[in-house]
Residue, then its C-alpha position, 0 to 999 in steps of 0.5 A: x097423191x098426184x102432183x096437183x094434190x101435193x102442190x095444193x097441200x103445200x100451198x095450204x101448209x104455207x097458209x097454216x104457217x102464217x096463220x097458225x091454223x090446223x090442217x086437215x089430214x090427207x091420207x096418201x096411197x100407201x102403195x106408193x113408195x115413201x117420198x121422204x125418210x126421217x131417221x131418228x126418233x128423238x123430238x126433232x125427228x118426230x116433229x119433222x116426220x109429223x110436220x112433213x106428213x101434215x104438209x102432204x108428204x108420205x113419210x117413213x120414220x126410222x128409229x127405235x121405240x122412244x126413250x122414256x127415261x129422259x129426265x131433262x126438260x126443254x124450254x120452247x119459245x113462243x114460235x116453236x110452241x105455236x108451230x107445235x100447237x098447229x100440229x095439235x101437240x101442245x094443248x093436250x099437255x099444256x097443264x104439264x108445262x110451266x110458262x116462262x115469264x121472267x128469265x134472269x142471269x146471275x153472275x155467281x162467279x168469285x172473280x174480281x170482275x163480275x156482272x150485274x144481274x140481268x132480268x128479262x121480262x116477257x111483259x117488256x115486249x108485250x108477251x105474256x110469256x117467252x114460252x113454256x118449259x116442258x118435261x122431255x118425257x111429256x113432250x115425247x109422249x105427245x109427239x109419239x101419240x100424234x105420229x102413231x095417229x098420223x096416216x101419212x107416217x109409216x114407222x119402221x122401228x129398226x136401226x139403219x145399218x147402211x145408207x146408199x145414195x144415188x143420183x135420184x134416191x137415197x136408200x136406208x138398209x135396216x137391221x131387219x133385213x129390209x131396205x127403204x128408198x126415198x127422194x130425201x132423207x132427213x138426218x135427225x139421228x143425233x150428234x153422231x149422225x150416220x146419215x150425215x156421214x153417208x152424205x159425205x158431210x164433214x163435221x168439226x167437233x170439240x169436246x168441253x171439259x164439262x158435264x151437265x148434271x140433270x135433275x128435278x127438285x121441289x122448293x119451299x118458295x114459289x118460282x113465280x114462273x122465273x128461270x134463273x141462270x147462274x153463271x159459274x166458273x165451270x158453266x151455267x147452273x140453270x133452274x127452270x120452272x115446272x108446274x107447282x113448286x118444282x123446278x128442273x135443274x141443269x148444273x154444268x161442272x167438270x165431268x169428275x164433279x158431275x159424277x161426284x154430285x150424282x153419287x151424293x145422297x138426296x139430303x146432301x145433294x139437296x143442300x148443295x143445290x140450295x147453297x148454289x142457288x143462295x137459298x133463292x127458293x128456300x128449302x130444296x128437296x131433290x127428287x129421285x133420278x139423276x142423269x149426267x151428260x158430257x158436253x161438246x160442240x159441233x158444226x157440219x161443213x154443210x147442212x144438206x148434201x147428196x139427198x140428205x138434210x140435217x136437222x137437230x143435233x145432226x146439224x148443230x151441237x152446243x152447250x145448254x145455254x139460253x134455251x136454244x137447242x130444240x128451238x133451233x131444231x124446230x126452225x130447221x124443220x120449218x125451213x125444210x118443210x118450206x123447201x120441200x113444199x116448194x119442190x114437191x116433185x123432188x124434195x131431195x133435188x140438189x138445188x132444193x138442198x142447196x137452198x135449205x143449206x143457204x137459208x139455215x146457215x145464218x141462223x145456225x152460225x149465229x146461235x151456235x157461235x153466240x152460245x159457244x162464245x158465252x160458254x168460253x167466256x165463263x170458263x176463261x180466266x183471261x181478264x179482257x174476256x171477263x171485262x168484255x162479258x161484264x160490259x156486255x151484260x151491264x149494257x144489256x141490263x141497263x139499256x131497255x131498247x137493247x134488252x128488248x132487241x135481245x129478247x125479240x131476237x131470242x124469240x124470232x130470228x130477225x124480229x128484233x131488228x125488224x122492230x127497230x127499223x119499224x120504230x125508226x120508220x114511225x119516227x121518220x114519218x112523224 
């Protein structure tokens, strides 16, 4: 691919981002060394490889076969859905997803100071739904199929044993005895990222005394495309709709309790889930398969350095509250594609990575800070913290303009504030 072709394709990619149209595939000269390495075959890594390849870059994806045992689901908001739809990923799996039309927060604590129920409806901001809830296995299968069919991606199903970083390239040494070099490495290798460490990026980590029990259950009453997040003293208990009369559950408790719940027989665990939900969906039947994940928080000092750019959990780790995780990771990918497309000659150049770090910093800091603060407010027994949380949710639930601002910001960073300023300008013109 010549520099001229790359520049043309980068411009086309910018057009695609703005107008949500599908780009044609350009087959690269496979004899050329790869321009970009993507380390990690989780959803963020697969999305990065696919998006960068569609933007015209030759990609080497490094990582093992995709996990097939992840029973979690991911709630993707509309901007993320639109981006993935532009990559041809959503339409083949849409029937296996559930729309999120209503999102509700319920204070299920037994504390003296409690908050009112807060309900967010997509229709309040002119949307049919906030997004889609997708089983992780379904999403991974769709991404894998797209990656395998993409001629600009070469998938090395190996593990990186060592990273070498030079001024003009980064090299991944693989456990099959080979090595691959490129101008840029995308670290999508998770919270313990070896690529991040090789780049010399330090990370502040905090482990919560919390664990998430993840499972799927059926229920007697329909969920009406509503997700309900019950706030408890140990963390959120979040029900998210699936197709039919089924839902996924993320139940955050202390680690010992998570193991205890996971060991219960189906009948007893079903009863416990129904009780915690206050029988909101009628009789509950837990489906086979449960998983427990320990919770932590982490934030690197930088999001790019020394020819390595961080995305997904290599860039931000926080508890499963408010459907932020992969949505934030997809925004990492979109920003990185934009930066790489602006720096086709050398996407790993120092100034390019500095721009990526600068552009991602406000969004990541704001989202991780808000999620961690909300989680800590649930765990805190301090009265002032409970008062602040209750007051905030009370105002949010009772003041429609603020609720609309909150919902728009949840979908697209900055869109809520832009809407407020737009409304003010209209009022001034009147």
